Every structure is written in structure tokens, then in C-alpha cells.
C-alpha positions as CSV (number, residue, x, y, z in Angstrom):
1,M,0.1,0.2,-0.1
2,M,1.7,3.6,-1.3
3,N,0.9,6.5,1.5
4,K,1.0,9.4,-1.0
5,V,0.4,11.6,2.0
6,V,2.9,14.7,2.4
7,Q,3.2,17.3,5.4
8,N,1.6,20.5,4.0
9,A,1.3,23.0,0.5
10,Q,5.0,23.5,0.8
11,Q,6.5,19.7,0.7
12,A,3.8,19.1,-2.1
13,I,5.1,21.3,-4.6
14,A,8.6,22.3,-3.4
15,D,10.2,20.4,-6.2
16,I,8.2,22.6,-8.9
17,P,11.0,24.9,-10.8
18,S,10.5,27.6,-12.4
19,G,9.6,27.5,-15.8
20,A,7.3,24.9,-15.5
21,T,3.8,24.7,-16.8
22,I,1.1,23.4,-14.1
23,M,-2.6,23.0,-14.5
24,L,-4.5,24.3,-11.7
25,G,-8.4,23.2,-10.8
26,G,-11.0,24.8,-10.1
27,F,-14.1,26.7,-11.7
28,G,-13.2,31.0,-11.4
29,L,-13.0,30.8,-7.6
30,N,-14.8,27.4,-7.2
31,G,-12.4,24.9,-6.0
32,I,-9.4,26.3,-6.5
33,P,-6.6,25.0,-4.9
34,E,-5.9,27.9,-2.2
35,N,-2.9,26.5,-0.1
36,S,-0.9,25.2,-3.3
37,I,-1.4,28.5,-4.4
38,A,-0.1,30.5,-1.9
39,A,2.6,27.7,-1.1
40,L,3.8,29.0,-4.8
41,V,3.9,32.5,-4.4
42,N,5.9,32.5,-0.9
43,S,8.2,29.8,-3.5
44,G,9.0,32.7,-5.7
45,I,9.6,30.5,-8.5
46,N,8.5,32.1,-12.0
47,N,8.2,32.0,-15.6
48,L,5.7,29.6,-15.3
49,T,3.3,28.5,-17.9
50,C,-0.6,28.2,-16.0
51,I,-3.5,26.4,-17.7
52,S,-6.5,27.3,-15.9
53,N,-10.4,28.2,-17.2
54,N,-10.0,31.1,-15.3
55,A,-7.0,33.8,-14.4
56,G,-8.8,34.8,-10.4
57,V,-9.2,38.0,-9.1
58,D,-6.7,40.6,-8.6
59,D,-5.8,39.7,-4.6
60,F,-7.4,35.9,-4.9
61,G,-6.2,32.7,-6.7
62,L,-4.0,32.9,-9.4
63,G,-4.2,36.8,-9.3
64,L,-1.8,36.5,-6.4
65,L,1.1,34.9,-8.9
66,L,0.1,37.5,-11.6
67,K,0.6,40.3,-8.9
68,T,4.4,38.9,-8.0
69,R,4.9,38.4,-11.8
70,Q,5.4,34.8,-11.8
71,I,3.5,33.6,-14.6
72,K,4.9,34.2,-18.0
73,K,1.8,32.5,-20.0
74,M,-1.9,31.8,-19.2
75,I,-3.8,29.5,-21.4
76,S,-7.5,30.3,-20.0
77,S,-10.8,30.6,-21.7
78,Y,-12.4,33.3,-18.9
79,V,-10.3,35.9,-17.7
80,G,-12.7,39.0,-17.5
81,E,-13.0,39.4,-13.5
82,N,-9.0,40.2,-13.5
83,G,-7.8,44.0,-13.7
84,E,-4.3,42.8,-13.2
85,F,-4.7,40.3,-15.6
86,E,-6.1,42.8,-18.3
87,R,-3.1,45.7,-17.6
88,Q,-0.5,42.8,-17.8
89,L,-2.3,41.7,-21.2
90,L,-2.6,44.8,-23.2
91,S,1.3,46.0,-22.0
92,G,2.7,42.9,-23.3
93,E,4.4,41.6,-20.3
94,L,1.9,38.5,-20.2
95,E,1.5,35.8,-23.3
96,V,-2.2,34.7,-23.2
97,D,-3.3,31.9,-25.0
98,L,-7.5,32.5,-25.2
99,V,-9.0,29.4,-25.4
100,P,-13.0,28.1,-26.1
101,Q,-14.2,26.9,-22.9
102,G,-15.4,23.6,-24.7
103,T,-12.0,23.2,-26.3
104,L,-9.9,23.8,-23.2
105,A,-11.5,21.2,-21.3
106,T,-11.5,19.0,-24.3
107,R,-8.1,19.5,-24.8
108,I,-7.5,18.6,-21.0
109,A,-9.7,15.5,-20.9
110,M,-7.8,14.0,-24.5
111,A,-4.3,14.8,-22.7
112,G,-5.7,12.2,-19.7
113,M,-7.3,9.6,-22.4
114,G,-3.5,9.7,-24.2
115,I,-5.5,11.0,-27.6
116,P,-3.0,13.5,-29.4
117,A,-5.4,15.3,-30.9
118,F,-8.8,16.0,-32.1
119,F,-11.5,17.9,-34.6
120,T,-14.0,20.9,-33.4
121,P,-15.8,23.4,-35.2
122,A,-15.4,25.8,-32.4
123,G,-13.0,28.9,-33.7
124,Y,-13.0,28.2,-37.4
125,G,-13.2,31.3,-39.2
126,T,-11.4,33.2,-36.3
127,E,-7.8,34.2,-35.3
128,I,-8.3,31.1,-33.0
129,A,-8.3,29.0,-36.4
130,E,-4.4,30.6,-37.4
131,G,-1.7,28.1,-38.1
132,K,-4.0,25.1,-37.3
133,E,-5.1,22.2,-40.0
134,V,-8.8,22.5,-40.8
135,R,-11.2,19.6,-42.5
136,S,-14.0,19.3,-43.3
137,F,-17.1,16.7,-41.5
138,G,-20.0,16.3,-42.6
139,G,-19.9,19.4,-44.8
140,K,-18.9,21.3,-41.7
141,M,-15.3,23.2,-41.1
142,H,-13.1,22.0,-38.0
143,L,-10.3,22.9,-36.7
144,M,-7.7,20.2,-35.6
145,E,-6.4,20.9,-31.5
146,Q,-3.9,19.5,-29.7
147,A,-4.0,17.5,-26.3
148,L,-2.8,19.7,-23.8
149,Y,-0.5,18.6,-21.0
150,A,1.9,19.9,-17.9
151,D,4.4,19.1,-16.0
152,F,2.1,19.3,-12.6
153,A,-1.7,19.2,-11.7
154,I,-3.0,20.8,-9.0
155,V,-6.3,19.8,-7.7
156,K,-8.7,20.9,-5.0
157,A,-11.0,18.0,-3.3
158,W,-13.3,17.6,-1.2
159,K,-12.0,14.4,0.3
160,G,-9.6,12.3,-0.4
161,D,-7.7,9.5,0.8
162,R,-3.8,7.8,1.0
163,L,-3.9,6.4,-1.4
164,G,-5.1,9.6,-3.8
165,N,-8.6,8.9,-4.3
166,L,-10.8,11.6,-4.6
167,V,-14.2,12.7,-3.9
168,F,-15.4,16.3,-5.2
169,R,-18.8,18.4,-4.0
170,K,-20.7,19.5,-7.5
171,S,-19.7,22.3,-9.3
172,T,-15.6,21.9,-8.0
173,R,-15.4,18.7,-10.4
174,N,-15.5,21.4,-13.4
175,F,-11.9,20.5,-15.4
176,S,-10.2,19.4,-11.6
177,T,-11.1,15.6,-12.6
178,S,-9.8,16.1,-16.0
179,M,-7.0,17.9,-15.1
180,A,-6.0,15.1,-12.7
181,K,-5.4,13.0,-15.3
182,A,-3.5,15.0,-17.6
183,G,-0.7,16.2,-15.6
184,T,2.6,14.4,-15.4
185,I,2.5,15.1,-11.5
186,T,-0.9,14.9,-9.5
187,I,-0.6,17.3,-6.5
188,A,-4.6,16.9,-4.5
189,E,-5.1,19.3,-1.3
190,V,-8.5,18.3,0.3
191,E,-10.5,19.4,2.9
192,Q,-10.9,16.0,4.5
193,L,-8.2,13.6,4.5
194,V,-9.2,10.0,5.6
195,E,-8.2,6.5,5.7
196,P,-8.2,4.3,2.6
197,G,-11.6,2.2,2.4
198,E,-13.5,5.2,4.1
199,I,-14.9,6.3,0.5
200,D,-17.2,4.2,-1.0
201,P,-15.7,2.8,-4.2
202,D,-19.2,4.2,-6.1
203,D,-18.2,7.8,-4.7
204,V,-14.6,8.0,-6.2
205,H,-14.4,10.8,-8.7
206,V,-10.3,10.4,-9.3
207,A,-8.8,7.2,-8.7
208,G,-5.6,7.4,-6.7
209,I,-3.8,5.5,-9.6
210,Y,-3.6,9.8,-10.9
211,V,-2.4,11.3,-7.8
212,H,1.1,11.4,-6.3
213,R,0.7,13.7,-3.5
214,I,-2.0,14.2,-1.2
215,F,-2.3,16.6,1.7
216,Q,-4.9,17.8,4.1
217,G,-5.9,21.8,3.4
218,I,-6.3,24.3,5.7
219,G,-8.1,27.6,6.5
220,Y,-10.3,27.7,3.0
221,E,-11.8,30.6,2.8
222,K,-13.8,29.6,-0.4
223,R,-14.5,32.9,-2.0
224,I,-17.1,33.7,-4.8
225,E,-15.6,36.4,-7.9
226,R,-19.0,38.7,-7.6
227,K,-21.6,38.6,-5.3
228,T,-24.7,39.9,-6.8
229,V,-28.0,40.8,-4.8
230,K,-31.2,41.9,-6.0
231,L,-33.7,43.9,-3.5
């Protein structure tokens, strides 16, 4: 039986070098690996390529790594809540690859399945199509998109065991379950760390075979990007 538990976020990310490509799970600020992001900020590594649906907000999530200029390139779908991201993009300080959300999710999923490329109609006839192979299927034009891999994938789950089996809650499964299968090294932080056998096999969303390190997270803020109330 392999124990994949590490003590904390600092230990989990200790060997991530400058220049690494990292996938970070979550959707907006929902389900992001808060502890690991804080540890990356404190580590001082830089020139990172970060793959994430969103770029956080100015003072939270990936926005913290943008603020300290540790990210060289973002591969994302929706980034509209981050003013610092916008500033760095417009000033040429940050490389950005904007990808349609469905295409981004599928590129990550394909990497986890070992499928190197696929065709999609999304983006045909736009700037996204530049330099990509185009084919017609059923009379409709499609772009070839390549699977998206990462040196490290970092996800946050609701519950996990010492073998790395993970359970997510509700919409926190977005992107995270696919990312966990697409990283060369996958790191999971969890709200509840339990013993093997305490998770019903039918409840497992990511099998432990995909997870290399797991730790009990602390102090989750679980922010939302924008609070809207109606009187």
C-alpha cells in the first residue's frame, strides 16, 4: 500500500521549478487549490505557464501569482474578473492563449486519455484558427486541436484518502477531474483526508492511480468572484 500523503502545500510543491507548466483546477474561484497557490507565491519560482479556466481575481487565486509576476503565460478561457491580468496583457508583459471553454476542457480531457489531437468546429473562421489544420466533416469545417499536457496538475477536492482517491463536491468537479489525469505529477489538496476504505468506491471521482501527492488543506476562504444581490 502506497502512502502518498505529504505534510503540507509547501512540501507538495517543493520540486516545482521555474519555467514549469502547471494546470490548476477549479472554476472561477470555486474549488481552486488555495493552499497550493499560496505556497507557489511564497516559493518565489517564476516564468510559469499556467493552465486554468480562469485567472482568479486581483487579490485571490491565480491573481496572487500574477501580482508577483510569477506567471509568464496563461492558457485560459474566461479572464474577465482580473484587472491585473488585463493590464499585463495589454502592456505585453503576459503571454495569453485564450481558448474556447469547451475546447480547453476537451484538450485537457484528451491528454488524460492519451489522445494526441481531435477536431472541433469551435473557432473556425476566427483568429483561433490561425496556423491550425482544417478539415471538413459532414460538410462542416473543423479545426485540429492538440491535447494539453502539464508538468504538474494541482487540484482541490472535498475528500481524499491516503492512496489518492478523490471525491469532489458539486461544480468543483469542473476541470479538476480531467486535470488530475493530464499532469505528469498530480498534487491534490483536500478538505478531509481519510483512511483507505472510508470512501465508497462508487463515490470516487478520480482514482488514486492518477494522484502522486495528497495533503490536508487548511483555512479555506472559498470566495466567489462577484456577489450579486437583488432587493
